[in-house]
PDB file of N, CA, C and O in Angstrom:
ATOM      1  N   MET A   1      87.348 108.934  99.531  1.00  0.00           N
ATOM      2  CA  MET A   1      86.620 110.136  99.245  1.00  0.00           C
ATOM      3  C   MET A   1      86.775 111.063 100.452  1.00  0.00           C
ATOM      4  O   MET A   1      86.650 110.642 101.602  1.00  0.00           O
ATOM      5  N   GLU A   2      87.043 112.302 100.165  1.00  0.00           N
ATOM      6  CA  GLU A   2      87.132 113.301 101.229  1.00  0.00           C
ATOM      7  C   GLU A   2      86.026 114.333 101.035  1.00  0.00           C
ATOM      8  O   GLU A   2      85.721 114.749  99.917  1.00  0.00           O
ATOM      9  N   LEU A   3      85.441 114.727 102.150  1.00  0.00           N
ATOM     10  CA  LEU A   3      84.391 115.735 102.112  1.00  0.00           C
ATOM     11  C   LEU A   3      84.884 117.015 102.765  1.00  0.00           C
ATOM     12  O   LEU A   3      85.635 117.001 103.740  1.00  0.00           O
ATOM     13  N   GLU A   4      84.437 118.105 102.197  1.00  0.00           N
ATOM     14  CA  GLU A   4      84.772 119.421 102.745  1.00  0.00           C
ATOM     15  C   GLU A   4      83.501 120.261 102.715  1.00  0.00           C
ATOM     16  O   GLU A   4      82.967 120.543 101.642  1.00  0.00           O
ATOM     17  N   ALA A   5      83.023 120.653 103.865  1.00  0.00           N
ATOM     18  CA  ALA A   5      81.789 121.428 103.977  1.00  0.00           C
ATOM     19  C   ALA A   5      80.621 120.719 103.289  1.00  0.00           C
ATOM     20  O   ALA A   5      79.784 121.361 102.655  1.00  0.00           O
ATOM     21  N   GLY A   6      80.571 119.390 103.418  1.00  0.00           N
ATOM     22  CA  GLY A   6      79.472 118.627 102.853  1.00  0.00           C
ATOM     23  C   GLY A   6      79.582 118.335 101.367  1.00  0.00           C
ATOM     24  O   GLY A   6      78.669 117.761 100.775  1.00  0.00           O
ATOM     25  N   ARG A   7      80.700 118.728 100.761  1.00  0.00           N
ATOM     26  CA  ARG A   7      80.896 118.474  99.327  1.00  0.00           C
ATOM     27  C   ARG A   7      82.118 117.591  99.122  1.00  0.00           C
ATOM     28  O   ARG A   7      83.079 117.644  99.889  1.00  0.00           O
ATOM     29  N   ILE A   8      82.062 116.784  98.079  1.00  0.00           N
ATOM     30  CA  ILE A   8      83.208 115.929  97.766  1.00  0.00           C
ATOM     31  C   ILE A   8      84.358 116.818  97.298  1.00  0.00           C
ATOM     32  O   ILE A   8      84.218 117.589  96.348  1.00  0.00           O
ATOM     33  N   SER A   9      85.503 116.696  97.987  1.00  0.00           N
ATOM     34  CA  SER A   9      86.654 117.510  97.615  1.00  0.00           C
ATOM     35  C   SER A   9      87.751 116.687  96.946  1.00  0.00           C
ATOM     36  O   SER A   9      88.589 117.228  96.224  1.00  0.00           O
ATOM     37  N   ARG A  10      87.741 115.376  97.190  1.00  0.00           N
ATOM     38  CA  ARG A  10      88.767 114.534  96.573  1.00  0.00           C
ATOM     39  C   ARG A  10      88.279 113.088  96.526  1.00  0.00           C
ATOM     40  O   ARG A  10      87.679 112.584  97.475  1.00  0.00           O
ATOM     41  N   VAL A  11      88.550 112.441  95.404  1.00  0.00           N
ATOM     42  CA  VAL A  11      88.186 111.041  95.228  1.00  0.00           C
ATOM     43  C   VAL A  11      89.457 110.279  94.873  1.00  0.00           C
ATOM     44  O   VAL A  11      90.238 110.714  94.027  1.00  0.00           O
ATOM     45  N   THR A  12      89.654 109.141  95.528  1.00  0.00           N
ATOM     46  CA  THR A  12      90.834 108.320  95.265  1.00  0.00           C
ATOM     47  C   THR A  12      90.375 106.939  94.816  1.00  0.00           C
ATOM     48  O   THR A  12      89.594 106.283  95.506  1.00  0.00           O
ATOM     49  N   ASP A  13      90.858 106.504  93.667  1.00  0.00           N
ATOM     50  CA  ASP A  13      90.527 105.172  93.159  1.00  0.00           C
ATOM     51  C   ASP A  13      91.477 104.164  93.787  1.00  0.00           C
ATOM     52  O   ASP A  13      92.680 104.191  93.526  1.00  0.00           O
ATOM     53  N   CYS A  14      90.942 103.285  94.605  1.00  0.00           N
ATOM     54  CA  CYS A  14      91.751 102.275  95.304  1.00  0.00           C
ATOM     55  C   CYS A  14      91.573 100.888  94.695  1.00  0.00           C
ATOM     56  O   CYS A  14      91.935  99.892  95.321  1.00  0.00           O
ATOM     57  N   SER A  15      91.025 100.806  93.494  1.00  0.00           N
ATOM     58  CA  SER A  15      90.728  99.524  92.866  1.00  0.00           C
ATOM     59  C   SER A  15      91.963  98.649  92.706  1.00  0.00           C
ATOM     60  O   SER A  15      91.934  97.471  93.062  1.00  0.00           O
ATOM     61  N   LYS A  16      93.047  99.206  92.175  1.00  0.00           N
ATOM     62  CA  LYS A  16      94.268  98.417  91.929  1.00  0.00           C
ATOM     63  C   LYS A  16      94.900  97.947  93.236  1.00  0.00           C
ATOM     64  O   LYS A  16      95.197  96.758  93.358  1.00  0.00           O
ATOM     65  N   PRO A  17      95.122  98.828  94.228  1.00  0.00           N
ATOM     66  CA  PRO A  17      95.698  98.347  95.486  1.00  0.00           C
ATOM     67  C   PRO A  17      94.827  97.284  96.163  1.00  0.00           C
ATOM     68  O   PRO A  17      95.354  96.328  96.732  1.00  0.00           O
ATOM     69  N   MET A  18      93.510  97.440  96.109  1.00  0.00           N
ATOM     70  CA  MET A  18      92.627  96.451  96.730  1.00  0.00           C
ATOM     71  C   MET A  18      92.667  95.128  95.967  1.00  0.00           C
ATOM     72  O   MET A  18      92.609  94.064  96.583  1.00  0.00           O
ATOM     73  N   ALA A  19      92.765  95.175  94.649  1.00  0.00           N
ATOM     74  CA  ALA A  19      92.883  93.942  93.857  1.00  0.00           C
ATOM     75  C   ALA A  19      94.160  93.207  94.227  1.00  0.00           C
ATOM     76  O   ALA A  19      94.171  91.980  94.327  1.00  0.00           O
ATOM     77  N   ASP A  20      95.238  93.958  94.431  1.00  0.00           N
ATOM     78  CA  ASP A  20      96.513  93.351  94.842  1.00  0.00           C
ATOM     79  C   ASP A  20      96.379  92.680  96.209  1.00  0.00           C
ATOM     80  O   ASP A  20      96.874  91.571  96.413  1.00  0.00           O
ATOM     81  N   ILE A  21      95.719  93.344  97.125  1.00  0.00           N
ATOM     82  CA  ILE A  21      95.522  92.777  98.473  1.00  0.00           C
ATOM     83  C   ILE A  21      94.675  91.518  98.391  1.00  0.00           C
ATOM     84  O   ILE A  21      95.015  90.506  99.004  1.00  0.00           O
ATOM     85  N   ARG A  22      93.573  91.564  97.641  1.00  0.00           N
ATOM     86  CA  ARG A  22      92.725  90.375  97.504  1.00  0.00           C
ATOM     87  C   ARG A  22      93.498  89.224  96.883  1.00  0.00           C
ATOM     88  O   ARG A  22      93.326  88.070  97.278  1.00  0.00           O
ATOM     89  N   SER A  23      94.342  89.531  95.921  1.00  0.00           N
ATOM     90  CA  SER A  23      95.145  88.501  95.270  1.00  0.00           C
ATOM     91  C   SER A  23      96.106  87.855  96.257  1.00  0.00           C
ATOM     92  O   SER A  23      96.267  86.635  96.265  1.00  0.00           O
ATOM     93  N   ARG A  24      96.744  88.671  97.088  1.00  0.00           N
ATOM     94  CA  ARG A  24      97.679  88.131  98.083  1.00  0.00           C
ATOM     95  C   ARG A  24      96.952  87.291  99.120  1.00  0.00           C
ATOM     96  O   ARG A  24      97.450  86.246  99.540  1.00  0.00           O
ATOM     97  N   ILE A  25      95.772  87.746  99.534  1.00  0.00           N
ATOM     98  CA  ILE A  25      95.005  87.012 100.534  1.00  0.00           C
ATOM     99  C   ILE A  25      94.546  85.672  99.966  1.00  0.00           C
ATOM    100  O   ILE A  25      94.629  84.646 100.641  1.00  0.00           O
ATOM    101  N   ALA A  26      94.068  85.683  98.740  1.00  0.00           N
ATOM    102  CA  ALA A  26      93.581  84.455  98.120  1.00  0.00           C
ATOM    103  C   ALA A  26      94.726  83.504  97.816  1.00  0.00           C
ATOM    104  O   ALA A  26      94.529  82.290  97.750  1.00  0.00           O
ATOM    105  N   GLY A  27      95.911  84.044  97.631  1.00  0.00           N
ATOM    106  CA  GLY A  27      97.054  83.205  97.300  1.00  0.00           C
ATOM    107  C   GLY A  27      97.071  82.858  95.827  1.00  0.00           C
ATOM    108  O   GLY A  27      96.207  83.278  95.058  1.00  0.00           O
ATOM    109  N   THR A  28      98.053  82.098  95.460  1.00  0.00           N
ATOM    110  CA  THR A  28      98.200  81.727  94.058  1.00  0.00           C
ATOM    111  C   THR A  28      97.858  80.258  93.855  1.00  0.00           C
ATOM    112  O   THR A  28      98.294  79.632  92.889  1.00  0.00           O
ATOM    113  N   ASP A  29      97.087  79.728  94.761  1.00  0.00           N
ATOM    114  CA  ASP A  29      96.752  78.310  94.706  1.00  0.00           C
ATOM    115  C   ASP A  29      95.453  78.045  93.955  1.00  0.00           C
ATOM    116  O   ASP A  29      94.695  77.143  94.311  1.00  0.00           O
ATOM    117  N   GLU A  30      95.202  78.836  92.914  1.00  0.00           N
ATOM    118  CA  GLU A  30      93.974  78.669  92.143  1.00  0.00           C
ATOM    119  C   GLU A  30      93.906  77.250  91.602  1.00  0.00           C
ATOM    120  O   GLU A  30      94.874  76.760  91.021  1.00  0.00           O
ATOM    121  N   PRO A  31      92.778  76.592  91.786  1.00  0.00           N
ATOM    122  CA  PRO A  31      92.667  75.210  91.326  1.00  0.00           C
ATOM    123  C   PRO A  31      92.721  75.125  89.807  1.00  0.00           C
ATOM    124  O   PRO A  31      92.154  75.968  89.111  1.00  0.00           O
ATOM    125  N   GLY A  32      93.391  74.123  89.304  1.00  0.00           N
ATOM    126  CA  GLY A  32      93.518  73.934  87.869  1.00  0.00           C
ATOM    127  C   GLY A  32      92.552  72.882  87.364  1.00  0.00           C
ATOM    128  O   GLY A  32      91.731  72.356  88.115  1.00  0.00           O
ATOM    129  N   PRO A  33      92.665  72.585  86.081  1.00  0.00           N
ATOM    130  CA  PRO A  33      91.805  71.550  85.498  1.00  0.00           C
ATOM    131  C   PRO A  33      91.986  70.224  86.241  1.00  0.00           C
ATOM    132  O   PRO A  33      93.104  69.848  86.593  1.00  0.00           O
ATOM    133  N   GLY A  34      90.915  69.547  86.466  1.00  0.00           N
ATOM    134  CA  GLY A  34      90.981  68.262  87.144  1.00  0.00           C
ATOM    135  C   GLY A  34      90.984  68.357  88.657  1.00  0.00           C
ATOM    136  O   GLY A  34      91.093  67.338  89.338  1.00  0.00           O
ATOM    137  N   SER A  35      90.867  69.577  89.202  1.00  0.00           N
ATOM    138  CA  SER A  35      90.827  69.738  90.655  1.00  0.00           C
ATOM    139  C   SER A  35      89.547  69.123  91.205  1.00  0.00           C
ATOM    140  O   SER A  35      88.513  69.103  90.538  1.00  0.00           O
ATOM    141  N   SER A  36      89.636  68.632  92.410  1.00  0.00           N
ATOM    142  CA  SER A  36      88.459  68.028  93.021  1.00  0.00           C
ATOM    143  C   SER A  36      87.453  69.114  93.416  1.00  0.00           C
ATOM    144  O   SER A  36      87.800  70.287  93.554  1.00  0.00           O
ATOM    145  N   HIS A  37      86.231  68.699  93.588  1.00  0.00           N
ATOM    146  CA  HIS A  37      85.170  69.604  94.020  1.00  0.00           C
ATOM    147  C   HIS A  37      85.542  70.252  95.360  1.00  0.00           C
ATOM    148  O   HIS A  37      85.301  71.441  95.569  1.00  0.00           O
ATOM    149  N   GLU A  38      86.124  69.468  96.253  1.00  0.00           N
ATOM    150  CA  GLU A  38      86.513  69.970  97.577  1.00  0.00           C
ATOM    151  C   GLU A  38      87.602  71.032  97.462  1.00  0.00           C
ATOM    152  O   GLU A  38      87.560  72.038  98.170  1.00  0.00           O
ATOM    153  N   ASP A  39      88.591  70.815  96.567  1.00  0.00           N
ATOM    154  CA  ASP A  39      89.657  71.804  96.376  1.00  0.00           C
ATOM    155  C   ASP A  39      89.091  73.115  95.839  1.00  0.00           C
ATOM    156  O   ASP A  39      89.488  74.194  96.278  1.00  0.00           O
ATOM    157  N   ILE A  40      88.180  73.018  94.905  1.00  0.00           N
ATOM    158  CA  ILE A  40      87.570  74.217  94.322  1.00  0.00           C
ATOM    159  C   ILE A  40      86.748  74.949  95.374  1.00  0.00           C
ATOM    160  O   ILE A  40      86.825  76.173  95.481  1.00  0.00           O
ATOM    161  N   GLU A  41      85.966  74.214  96.147  1.00  0.00           N
ATOM    162  CA  GLU A  41      85.162  74.823  97.210  1.00  0.00           C
ATOM    163  C   GLU A  41      86.048  75.534  98.230  1.00  0.00           C
ATOM    164  O   GLU A  41      85.739  76.647  98.655  1.00  0.00           O
ATOM    165  N   ALA A  42      87.149  74.893  98.623  1.00  0.00           N
ATOM    166  CA  ALA A  42      88.069  75.489  99.596  1.00  0.00           C
ATOM    167  C   ALA A  42      88.688  76.757  99.035  1.00  0.00           C
ATOM    168  O   ALA A  42      88.835  77.742  99.758  1.00  0.00           O
ATOM    169  N   TRP A  43      89.056  76.750  97.750  1.00  0.00           N
ATOM    170  CA  TRP A  43      89.654  77.925  97.133  1.00  0.00           C
ATOM    171  C   TRP A  43      88.648  79.076  97.089  1.00  0.00           C
ATOM    172  O   TRP A  43      88.998  80.218  97.383  1.00  0.00           O
ATOM    173  N   VAL A  44      87.398  78.776  96.721  1.00  0.00           N
ATOM    174  CA  VAL A  44      86.357  79.811  96.667  1.00  0.00           C
ATOM    175  C   VAL A  44      86.167  80.420  98.046  1.00  0.00           C
ATOM    176  O   VAL A  44      86.054  81.640  98.174  1.00  0.00           O
ATOM    177  N   GLU A  45      86.131  79.589  99.076  1.00  0.00           N
ATOM    178  CA  GLU A  45      85.984  80.092 100.453  1.00  0.00           C
ATOM    179  C   GLU A  45      87.121  81.046 100.808  1.00  0.00           C
ATOM    180  O   GLU A  45      86.880  82.106 101.385  1.00  0.00           O
ATOM    181  N   ARG A  46      88.359  80.678 100.467  1.00  0.00           N
ATOM    182  CA  ARG A  46      89.513  81.541 100.779  1.00  0.00           C
ATOM    183  C   ARG A  46      89.494  82.813  99.942  1.00  0.00           C
ATOM    184  O   ARG A  46      89.735  83.904 100.460  1.00  0.00           O
ATOM    185  N   ALA A  47      89.208  82.678  98.653  1.00  0.00           N
ATOM    186  CA  ALA A  47      89.281  83.818  97.734  1.00  0.00           C
ATOM    187  C   ALA A  47      88.216  84.866  98.022  1.00  0.00           C
ATOM    188  O   ALA A  47      88.445  86.057  97.815  1.00  0.00           O
ATOM    189  N   PHE A  48      87.043  84.428  98.500  1.00  0.00           N
ATOM    190  CA  PHE A  48      85.951  85.360  98.700  1.00  0.00           C
ATOM    191  C   PHE A  48      85.603  85.551 100.179  1.00  0.00           C
ATOM    192  O   PHE A  48      84.532  86.054 100.519  1.00  0.00           O
ATOM    193  N   SER A  49      86.507  85.149 101.030  1.00  0.00           N
ATOM    194  CA  SER A  49      86.299  85.333 102.464  1.00  0.00           C
ATOM    195  C   SER A  49      86.304  86.816 102.801  1.00  0.00           C
ATOM    196  O   SER A  49      87.014  87.604 102.177  1.00  0.00           O
ATOM    197  N   ARG A  50      85.521  87.179 103.777  1.00  0.00           N
ATOM    198  CA  ARG A  50      85.502  88.578 104.219  1.00  0.00           C
ATOM    199  C   ARG A  50      86.362  88.766 105.454  1.00  0.00           C
ATOM    200  O   ARG A  50      86.330  89.824 106.084  1.00  0.00           O
ATOM    201  N   LYS A  51      87.129  87.745 105.802  1.00  0.00           N
ATOM    202  CA  LYS A  51      88.016  87.825 106.962  1.00  0.00           C
ATOM    203  C   LYS A  51      89.354  88.386 106.525  1.00  0.00           C
ATOM    204  O   LYS A  51      90.087  87.741 105.776  1.00  0.00           O
ATOM    205  N   TYR A  52      89.675  89.576 106.987  1.00  0.00           N
ATOM    206  CA  TYR A  52      90.937  90.213 106.622  1.00  0.00           C
ATOM    207  C   TYR A  52      91.803  90.207 107.813  1.00  0.00           C
ATOM    208  O   TYR A  52      92.933  90.693 107.758  1.00  0.00           O
TER     209      TYR A  52
END
């Protein structure tokens, strides 16, 4: 979002680029059926980590 004289002058939707970045950070190692509790927990930690 850009402001000009206190008013919004431009808005940019970054949803798709950010989704791509989150996907790359999380990796493609999504746990499948039969995954252990520990594997699922580790994947959740990586996928939702706020460390960039």
